[in-house]
C-alpha positions in Angstrom: 0.0 0.0 0.0 2.9 2.4 0.8 4.4 1.7 -2.5 1.2 2.2 -4.3 0.7 5.6 -2.8 4.1 6.7 -3.6 3.5 5.5 -7.1 0.4 7.6 -7.6 1.8 10.6 -5.7 2.5 13.7 -7.8 6.1 14.8 -8.7 8.1 16.0 -5.8 9.9 19.2 -5.3 13.0 18.2 -7.1 11.1 17.9 -10.3 9.6 21.3 -9.9 13.1 22.7 -9.1 14.4 21.2 -12.3 11.6 22.7 -14.4 12.1 26.1 -12.8 15.7 26.0 -13.4 15.2 25.2 -17.0 12.8 28.1 -17.3 15.4 30.3 -15.7 18.1 29.2 -18.1 15.8 29.7 -21.0 15.0 33.3 -19.8 18.7 34.0 -19.2 19.6 32.8 -22.5 16.8 35.0 -24.1 18.0 38.0 -22.2 21.6 37.5 -23.2 20.4 37.2 -26.8 18.4 40.2 -26.7 21.2 42.3 -25.0 23.7 41.1 -27.5 21.2 41.9 -30.4 20.7 45.5 -28.9 24.5 46.0 -28.7 25.1 44.8 -32.1 22.4 47.2 -33.4 23.9 50.0 -31.5 27.4 49.3 -32.8 26.1 49.2 -36.4 24.1 52.5 -35.9 27.1 54.1 -34.2 29.5 53.0 -37.0 27.1 54.1 -39.7 26.7 57.5 -38.0 30.5 57.9 -37.5 31.0 56.8 -41.2 28.5 59.4 -42.3 30.2 62.1 -40.4 33.6 61.1 -41.7 32.3 61.0 -45.1 30.8 64.5 -44.8 34.0 65.9 -43.3 36.0 64.3 -46.1 33.7 65.8 -48.9 33.8 69.1 -47.3 37.6 69.0 -47.0 38.0 67.9 -50.5 35.8 70.8 -51.7 37.8 73.2 -49.6 41.1 71.8 -51.1 39.8 72.0 -54.6 38.8 75.7 -54.3 41.3 76.8 -51.6 38.5 78.6 -49.7 39.9 77.3 -46.4 43.4 79.1 -46.8 42.2 82.7 -46.0 40.4 81.4 -42.9 43.5 79.5 -41.8 45.7 82.7 -42.2 43.1 85.0 -40.5 43.0 82.5 -37.4 46.8 82.2 -37.4 47.2 85.9 -37.2 44.8 86.3 -34.4 46.6 83.4 -32.5 50.2 84.5 -33.2 52.1 85.8 -30.1 54.7 87.4 -32.4 52.1 89.6 -34.1 50.6 90.5 -30.8 54.0 91.5 -29.3 54.6 94.0 -32.4 51.1 95.4 -31.8 52.1 96.2 -28.3 55.3 97.5 -29.3 53.6 99.9 -31.8 51.2 101.2 -29.1 54.2 101.9 -26.8 56.0 103.8 -29.5 52.8 105.9 -30.1 52.6 106.7 -26.5 56.2 107.7 -26.4 55.7 110.0 -29.5 53.0 111.8 -27.6 55.1 112.1 -24.5 57.9 113.6 -26.5 55.6 116.0 -28.3 54.1 117.2 -25.0 57.5 117.5 -23.2 57.9 121.2 -24.4 55.1 122.2 -22.1 57.1 121.2 -19.0 59.0 124.4 -19.2 55.9 126.8 -18.5 54.8 127.3 -14.9 51.9 129.3 -13.2 52.4 130.5 -9.6 49.9 132.2 -7.2 49.9 133.1 -3.6 48.0 134.9 -0.9 49.2 136.4 2.4 47.5 138.5 5.1 49.6 140.8 7.5 50.7 144.3 8.5 51.5 146.7 5.7 53.7 149.7 6.3 52.8 152.8 4.2 53.5 156.5 4.1 50.3 158.6 4.1 49.3 162.3 4.3 47.9 163.4 7.6 45.7 166.5 7.2 45.8 167.4 11.1 49.7 167.4 11.1 51.3 170.8 11.5 53.8 170.1 8.8 53.5 169.1 5.1 55.6 166.0 5.8 54.0 162.5 5.4 54.1 160.3 8.3 54.4 156.5 8.3 51.5 154.4 9.4 50.6 150.7 9.5 47.4 148.9 8.1 46.3 145.3 8.3 45.7 144.3 4.5 45.8 141.1 2.5 48.4 140.5 -0.3 47.8 138.7 -3.6 50.4 137.4 -5.9 49.9 135.8 -9.2 52.6 135.2 -11.9 53.6 132.9 -14.8 57.1 131.8 -15.4 59.0 130.1 -18.1 62.3 128.2 -18.0 63.3 127.0 -21.4 66.8 125.4 -21.8 68.2 125.5 -25.1 68.9 121.8 -25.1 65.1 121.2 -24.8 64.4 123.2 -27.9 67.1 121.5 -29.9 66.4 117.9 -28.7 62.6 118.1 -29.0 62.6 117.6 -32.7 65.1 114.7 -32.5 63.0 113.0 -29.7 59.8 113.3 -31.8 61.7 111.9 -34.8 63.1 109.0 -32.8 59.7 107.9 -31.4 58.3 108.1 -35.0 61.2 106.0 -36.4 60.7 103.5 -33.6 57.1 103.2 -34.4 57.9 102.7 -38.0 60.5 100.1 -37.2 58.0 98.1 -35.2 55.6 98.4 -38.0 58.1 97.0 -40.5 58.9 94.1 -38.1 55.2 93.3 -37.7 54.9 93.3 -41.5 57.9 90.8 -41.7 56.4 88.6 -38.9 52.9 88.7 -40.7 54.5 87.6 -43.9 56.5 84.8 -42.4 53.4 83.6 -40.7 51.5 83.6 -43.9 54.1 81.6 -45.7 54.2 79.2 -42.8 50.4 78.6 -43.0 50.6 78.1 -46.8 53.5 75.5 -46.4 51.4 73.6 -43.7 48.4 73.9 -45.8 50.0 72.4 -48.9 51.5 69.6 -46.8 48.0 68.8 -45.6 46.6 68.9 -49.1 49.4 66.5 -50.2 48.9 64.1 -47.4 45.2 64.0 -48.0 45.7 63.0 -51.6 48.4 60.5 -50.7 46.0 59.0 -48.0 43.3 58.5 -50.7 45.9 56.8 -53.1 47.2 54.6 -50.1 43.7 53.6 -49.1 43.0 52.4 -52.7 46.4 50.6 -52.8 45.6 48.7 -49.4 42.1 47.6 -50.7 43.5 46.5 -54.0 46.4 44.6 -52.1 43.9 43.0 -49.7 41.7 42.0 -52.6 44.7 40.4 -54.4 45.6 38.4 -51.3 42.1 37.1 -50.8 42.1 35.8 -54.5 45.7 34.5 -54.1 44.7 32.6 -50.9 41.7 31.0 -52.8 44.0 30.0 -55.5 46.5 28.5 -53.1 43.9 26.4 -51.4 42.8 25.2 -54.9 46.4 24.3 -55.6 47.0 27.1 -58.3 49.6 29.0 -56.4 52.7 27.8 -54.7 53.7 28.9 -51.2 56.4 31.2 -52.5 53.8 32.9 -54.8 51.4 33.4 -51.9 54.2 34.8 -49.6 55.0 37.5 -52.2 51.3 38.6 -52.5 51.2 38.6 -48.5 54.3 40.6 -48.4 52.9 43.2 -50.8 49.6 43.3 -48.9 51.6 43.9 -45.6 53.6 46.7 -47.3 50.3 48.3 -48.5 49.0 48.2 -45.0 52.1 49.8 -43.5 52.1 52.4 -46.1 48.5 53.2 -45.3 49.2 53.5 -41.6 52.2 55.9 -42.2 50.2 57.9 -44.6 47.3 58.3 -42.2 49.6 59.2 -39.4 51.2 61.9 -41.5 47.8 63.3 -42.4 46.6 63.3 -38.7 49.9 65.0 -37.8 49.6 67.8 -40.3 45.9 68.3 -39.1 47.2 68.7 -35.5 50.1 70.9 -36.3 47.8 73.1 -38.4 45.2 73.3 -35.6 47.9 74.1 -33.0 49.4 76.9 -35.1 46.0 78.6 -35.9 44.6 78.0 -32.5 41.3 76.6 -34.0 40.0 73.4 -35.0 39.8 72.3 -38.7 36.1 71.3 -38.3 35.0 74.7 -37.1 36.7 76.4 -40.2 35.2 73.8 -42.5 31.7 74.9 -41.3 32.6 78.4 -42.5 33.5 77.1 -45.9 30.2 75.4 -46.3 
């Protein structure tokens, strides 16, 4: 009877636990699959967005290089960012201030004096009650005013004033010429860096095509090798050419990025912000 009851008894807790564990595993696998699926979609979307942005920047950059519309913006930004040009601007302002000082130095020889005093004044007055016609000395309390202008003009001041003014003018002109030289040197440097950037961009496009072509040749050669149509030596040569194209591409893209960073540092602005102005 006991065995019959046990045989007819429903499944125990161990069976329920196994079923629950199986459900949990299925849910966990589904969650992992769903998470991976979302991650893949996010990665694809991000890569597509980045690729679209890069393509847009490359197209705008190619247009700017074709028309050279970017060069004036680069020169203007470099002039505003140049410490050398700013230094000569301040030097010119200093020379202008010295010129005004030398022109006005002539007025330092003029002076105006004024004073006031109050006290006893001795004066000889006529006394009508006196028995004689002689005046007598009397004292009165009065105020005294004194106002005068003076000038002290050394001869050297007159002679040197003209030379001082001329010296300040020449100093201002010298700073102006030095600023022009610094501006010209800056423009030439921007043009050199701009031309190097254009060249590296063209070389990068060529290197990218060479890398793709070399990779395609290697893929075909690998299939032919598997089919027995190529020897190991021939496959090695194709692989060597493929690796050489990849190295050349990495060197070219590094040079292109270096030229961009150098130009952005020199001008004090980003290339992307200047490309917006070109659009």
